[in-house]
C-alpha positions in Angstrom: -7.2 40.4 -3.9 -8.9 42.9 -6.2 -7.6 46.1 -7.7 -8.1 48.0 -11.0 -5.1 46.4 -12.8 -2.5 49.0 -14.0 1.2 48.7 -14.3 1.6 51.3 -11.5 -0.8 49.5 -9.2 0.9 46.1 -9.7 4.3 47.5 -8.8 3.0 48.5 -5.4 1.6 45.1 -4.5 3.9 42.8 -2.5 3.5 39.0 -2.2 3.2 37.9 1.4 6.4 36.1 2.7 4.4 32.9 3.5 3.1 32.6 -0.1 4.8 31.6 -3.3 2.6 33.8 -5.5 -0.4 36.1 -5.3 -3.4 36.2 -7.7 -4.6 39.8 -8.2 -8.1 40.1 -9.8 -9.3 43.1 -11.9 -12.3 45.1 -10.7 -13.3 46.0 -14.2 -13.2 42.8 -16.2 -14.5 39.5 -14.8 -11.9 36.7 -14.9 -9.0 39.0 -15.8 -6.1 38.7 -13.3 -2.4 38.9 -12.7 -0.3 36.2 -11.1 2.7 37.7 -9.2 5.4 35.5 -7.8 7.5 36.0 -4.7 10.5 37.0 -7.0 8.4 39.7 -8.7 7.6 37.9 -12.0 4.1 38.8 -13.3 1.8 37.3 -15.9 -1.7 38.2 -17.1 -4.1 35.3 -16.8 -7.8 34.6 -17.5 -9.8 32.4 -15.2 -13.2 30.9 -16.1 -15.4 27.8 -15.6 -15.8 25.4 -18.5 -19.0 23.5 -19.5 -18.6 21.1 -16.6 -18.2 23.8 -14.0 -14.4 23.1 -13.6 -12.2 26.1 -12.9 -9.8 26.8 -15.8 -6.9 29.2 -16.2 -5.1 30.5 -19.3 -1.9 32.6 -19.5 -2.4 35.7 -21.7 1.2 37.1 -21.6 3.7 38.8 -19.3 3.3 42.2 -17.7 6.6 43.3 -19.1 5.5 42.4 -22.6 2.0 43.7 -22.7 0.2 46.8 -21.4 -2.5 46.3 -18.9 -5.3 47.8 -21.0 -4.3 45.7 -24.0 -4.2 42.5 -21.8 -7.7 43.5 -20.5 -9.0 43.7 -24.1 -7.5 40.3 -25.0 -9.1 38.8 -21.9 -12.5 40.2 -22.8 -12.3 38.9 -26.3 -11.1 35.5 -25.3 -13.8 35.1 -22.7 -16.4 35.9 -25.3 -15.0 33.2 -27.6 -15.1 30.7 -24.8 -18.8 31.5 -24.0 -19.8 31.2 -27.6 -18.0 27.9 -28.0 -19.7 26.7 -24.9 -22.9 26.6 -26.9 -21.4 24.5 -29.6 -20.2 22.2 -26.8 -16.9 21.3 -28.2 -15.4 21.3 -24.8 -18.5 19.6 -23.3 -18.3 16.7 -25.8 -14.6 16.1 -25.0 -15.1 16.1 -21.3 -18.3 14.0 -21.4 -16.6 11.4 -23.5 -13.3 11.2 -21.6 -14.0 8.8 -18.7 -12.9 9.2 -15.1 -10.2 6.6 -14.5 -12.1 4.9 -11.6 -15.1 4.4 -13.8 -13.1 3.1 -16.8 -11.0 0.8 -14.7 -14.1 -0.8 -13.0 -16.5 -0.9 -16.0 -14.2 -1.5 -19.0 -10.7 -2.5 -18.0 -11.3 -5.1 -15.3 -14.0 -7.0 -17.4 -11.6 -7.2 -20.3 -8.8 -8.4 -18.1 -10.9 -11.2 -16.7 -11.9 -12.4 -20.2 -8.2 -12.4 -21.2 -7.3 -14.7 -18.3 -4.9 -12.2 -16.9 -4.2 -11.7 -13.2 -7.3 -9.7 -12.3 -6.5 -9.8 -8.6 -3.0 -8.4 -9.1 -4.3 -5.6 -11.3 -7.0 -4.7 -8.8 -4.5 -4.7 -5.9 -2.0 -2.5 -7.7 -4.6 0.0 -8.8 -6.3 0.2 -5.4 -3.0 0.6 -3.5 -1.0 2.9 -5.8 -3.0 4.4 -8.7 -6.5 5.2 -7.4 -5.6 7.9 -4.9 -3.6 9.8 -7.5 -5.6 9.4 -10.7 -8.9 7.7 -9.8 -11.1 10.8 -9.8 -9.4 12.5 -12.8 -10.6 12.3 -16.3 -8.1 10.3 -18.3 -7.5 12.9 -21.0 -6.5 15.4 -18.3 -3.5 13.4 -17.1 -0.3 14.8 -18.7 3.1 13.3 -19.4 4.5 15.5 -16.6 1.8 14.2 -14.2 2.9 10.6 -15.1 6.6 11.4 -14.7 5.9 12.8 -11.3 3.9 9.7 -10.4 6.7 7.4 -11.6 9.2 9.4 -9.5 7.0 9.2 -6.4 6.7 5.4 -6.8 10.5 5.0 -6.7 10.5 6.7 -3.3 7.3 5.1 -1.9 7.6 3.0 1.2 6.1 -0.5 1.4 2.7 -0.4 3.1 2.0 -2.1 6.4 -0.4 -5.0 6.9 1.1 -8.3 5.8 4.1 -6.5 4.6 4.9 -5.2 8.1 8.2 -7.0 8.1 9.4 -4.7 5.3 8.3 -1.5 7.0 10.6 1.4 6.0 11.7 -0.3 2.8 11.0 1.3 -0.6 8.9 -0.4 -3.3 11.1 -2.8 -5.4 12.0 -1.9 -9.0 9.8 -4.8 -10.1 6.8 -3.5 -8.2 7.3 0.0 -9.6 7.5 -1.4 -13.1 4.4 -3.5 -12.8 2.4 -0.5 -11.5 3.5 1.6 -14.4 2.8 -1.2 -16.9 -0.7 -1.5 -15.4 -1.3 2.3 -16.0 0.1 2.0 -19.5 -2.2 -0.9 -20.3 -5.2 0.9 -18.9 -4.5 3.8 -21.3 -3.9 1.4 -24.2 -7.3 -0.2 -23.6 -8.9 3.3 -23.4 -7.3 4.4 -26.7 -8.7 1.3 -28.4 -12.2 2.0 -27.0 -14.1 4.1 -29.6 -16.6 5.2 -27.0 -14.3 7.9 -25.6 -11.8 10.5 -26.8 -8.6 9.3 -25.1 -6.1 9.6 -27.9 -2.7 9.7 -26.1 -1.0 7.6 -23.5 0.9 9.8 -21.0 3.2 6.9 -20.1 4.5 6.5 -23.6 7.6 8.7 -23.0 8.6 6.8 -19.9 11.1 4.0 -20.4 10.6 1.2 -17.9 13.8 -0.6 -17.2 14.7 -2.9 -14.3 17.7 -5.0 -13.7 16.3 -8.5 -13.2 18.0 -10.3 -10.2 17.9 -14.0 -9.5 17.0 -14.7 -5.9 17.8 -18.0 -4.4 20.5 -20.6 -4.7 22.1 -22.8 -7.4 22.7 -26.4 -6.4 25.7 -28.4 -7.4 25.3 -31.9 -8.9 26.3 -33.4 -5.6 23.7 -31.3 -3.7 21.0 -32.4 -6.2 21.9 -36.0 -5.6 21.9 -35.5 -1.8 18.4 -33.8 -2.1 17.0 -36.8 -4.1 18.5 -39.3 -1.6 16.9 -37.3 1.3 13.5 -37.2 -0.6 13.6 -41.0 -0.9 13.7 -41.2 2.9 10.8 -38.8 3.2 7.4 -39.9 4.3 5.9 -38.3 1.2 5.7 -41.0 -1.6 5.6 -38.4 -4.4 8.3 -36.0 -3.3 11.1 -37.8 -5.1 9.2 -37.8 -8.4 8.3 -34.1 -7.9 11.9 -33.1 -7.2 13.2 -35.1 -10.2 10.6 -33.6 -12.5 11.4 -30.1 -11.3 15.2 -30.6 -11.7 14.8 -32.4 -15.0 12.6 -30.0 -16.8 13.1 -26.5 -15.2 9.3 -26.2 -14.9 7.8 -23.9 -12.3 6.5 -25.6 -9.1 2.8 -24.9 -9.9 3.1 -26.6 -13.3 4.6 -29.8 -11.8 2.3 -30.0 -8.8 -0.8 -29.4 -10.9 0.4 -31.4 -13.9 -2.4 -33.4 -15.6 -2.1 -36.6 -17.6 -3.9 -35.0 -20.5 -1.0 -32.5 -20.9 1.3 -35.3 -21.7 2.0 -37.3 -24.8 4.1 -40.1 -23.5 4.6 -41.6 -26.9 6.0 -38.4 -28.4 7.7 -37.5 -25.1 6.1 -34.0 -24.9 4.4 -31.9 -22.3 1.8 -29.2 -23.4 1.0 -26.7 -20.7 -2.2 -24.8 -21.7 -2.5 -21.1 -21.6 -4.6 -21.0 -18.4 -1.8 -22.8 -16.5 1.0 -20.7 -18.0 2.3 -17.7 -16.1 2.6 -15.8 -19.4 -0.9 -17.0 -20.5 0.4 -18.2 -23.8 0.8 -21.9 -23.2 3.9 -23.8 -24.3 5.3 -27.3 -25.3 8.3 -29.0 -23.9 10.3 -32.0 -25.1 11.0 -34.2 -22.0 14.4 -35.8 -21.3 14.6 -39.6 -21.3 14.9 -39.7 -17.5 11.8 -37.6 -16.9 9.9 -39.5 -19.5 10.8 -42.8 -17.9 9.7 -41.6 -14.5 6.3 -40.4 -15.9 5.7 -43.6 -17.9 6.3 -45.6 -14.7 3.9 -43.4 -12.8 1.3 -43.8 -15.5 1.6 -47.5 -15.5 1.1 -47.6 -11.7 -1.7 -45.0 -11.8 -5.3 -45.9 -10.9 -6.6 -43.6 -13.6 -6.8 -40.3 -11.8 -6.6 -36.9 -13.5 -3.4 -35.6 -11.8 0.1 -36.9 -12.2 1.1 -36.1 -8.6 -2.1 -36.5 -6.7 -2.1 -36.2 -2.9 -3.1 -39.7 -1.6 -5.0 -38.1 1.3 -7.2 -35.8 -0.9 -6.9 -37.2 -4.4 -6.2 -33.6 -5.5 -2.9 -31.9 -6.4 -0.5 -30.9 -3.6 -0.6 -27.3 -2.6 3.1 -26.8 -1.9 4.6 -29.9 -0.2 6.3 -27.3 2.1 6.6 -29.4 5.3 8.0 -32.4 3.5 10.3 -30.2 1.4 11.8 -28.4 4.5 12.5 -31.6 6.3 14.1 -33.1 3.1 16.4 -30.1 2.7 17.4 -30.3 6.4 18.2 -34.0 6.0 20.3 -33.2 2.9 22.2 -30.5 4.7 20.7 -27.7 2.6 19.4 -24.5 4.2 17.3 -21.8 2.7 16.7 -23.7 -0.6 13.3 -23.3 -2.3 11.7 -25.5 -4.9 12.0 -22.7 -7.4 15.8 -22.9 -7.0 15.6 -26.2 -8.9 14.4 -24.1 -11.9 17.4 -21.8 -11.6 19.7 -24.8 -11.2 18.3 -26.5 -14.3 19.0 -23.4 -16.4 22.5 -22.9 -15.0 23.4 -26.6 -15.6 21.9 -26.5 -19.1 24.2 -23.5 -20.0 27.2 -25.1 -18.4 26.6 -28.2 -20.6 27.0 -26.0 -23.7 23.3 -25.3 -24.5 22.4 -22.3 -26.6 20.6 -19.4 -24.7 17.7 -19.8 -27.1 17.3 -23.4 -26.2 17.3 -22.4 -22.5 14.7 -19.8 -23.2 12.4 -22.3 -24.9 12.8 -24.8 -22.1 12.0 -22.3 -19.4 9.1 -20.9 -21.5 10.3 -17.4 -21.2 8.5 -15.0 -23.6 11.6 -12.7 -23.9 15.2 -13.6 -24.4 16.3 -10.9 -22.0 14.6 -12.7 -19.2 16.8 -15.8 -19.9 19.9 -13.7 -20.5 20.3 -13.0 -16.8 21.6 -16.6 -16.4 24.4 -15.7 -18.8 25.7 -13.0 -16.5 25.5 -15.4 -13.5 27.4 -18.0 -15.5 30.2 -15.5 -16.2 30.3 -14.6 -12.5 30.7 -18.3 -11.6 33.5 -18.7 -14.1 35.3 -15.7 -12.6 34.8 -17.2 -9.1 36.3 -20.5 -10.3 39.3 -18.6 -11.9 39.9 -16.7 -8.6 39.6 -20.0 -6.6 42.2 -21.6 -8.9 44.5 -18.6 -8.5 44.3 -18.7 -4.7 44.9 -22.4 -4.7 48.1 -22.0 -6.7 49.5 -19.4 -4.4 51.8 -17.9 -7.1 50.5 -14.4 -6.7 50.8 -14.2 -3.0 
């Protein structure tokens, strides 16, 4: 809509009911306009295109606080300044040096991640499925803190996609997934800020505090259940399953670290296991001191070994086991255990270690957690178990009934 902007003319203009606001352009000064809302609030604005041809808008003041003719003069002066500065190319330099996020992610971020041995596939998946549609075509210095807060809020209400996650259709993204997506975006910006080839100076995620309540999924086995599991494994057709289960339960190692364990990681004289960075989930590498039982088991396997590279090599392939799932499921059924995972042996190890009086720091080191707060969740579980035992004792006594 175009009119010669005056206070009198503006009062007679009504915003259509189907619109939140109306932009009224001046017939005298190019780019000078008034933004009038449905509630009647009015502001003078200046619209123009920058050096890249992108439409821009600046607020000059309110109609109540400035006369129309004065606002028109301010708009004319400001437009002249913008056009002069366009020749100096201050704005052009900033925009030409600030990369589009898609380009930066593909050409700079992903190559750096691959060199650092991080999970490149996971980063690419999170970016493609959640970040790209929102920020992919935007220049990184144009994304504001408010934009990032809005994105964070939308992730919390976002439903799980279809495909192989069809079974979870209708569910919201987990807290862990939301946090990992935001950490990815935060890391992308940190890499961009370190890169001297562009002018990204601020990280819009910096003001967002990412907190999730870590929950332990799975089961904790009792000592009797562990013994039943080992007994059932000895009756299994897999000759290595008993050793694998004992090593898992006796070290708290992750399944992949046991199944892919190499003899060169072990110092059987010193009784230590050194997992290298490339095999560590945290990509740091760690060293464990082995218990006497695990050490005795591994020494016996070494003595009987034919000199292969792997500690637990599949006799059929000569390579590490992928999961042992079939043998594991049958063993659990034979032991009378349902819904138990190999990873539950790690949780059980941590719980039993705390129950035996071990310090939380000792448990952290044994589990190779990089942060104590990751291990601290087991303390809460232990307190819950103590409370359950206290309640059980009370019910058995019957004195409060």
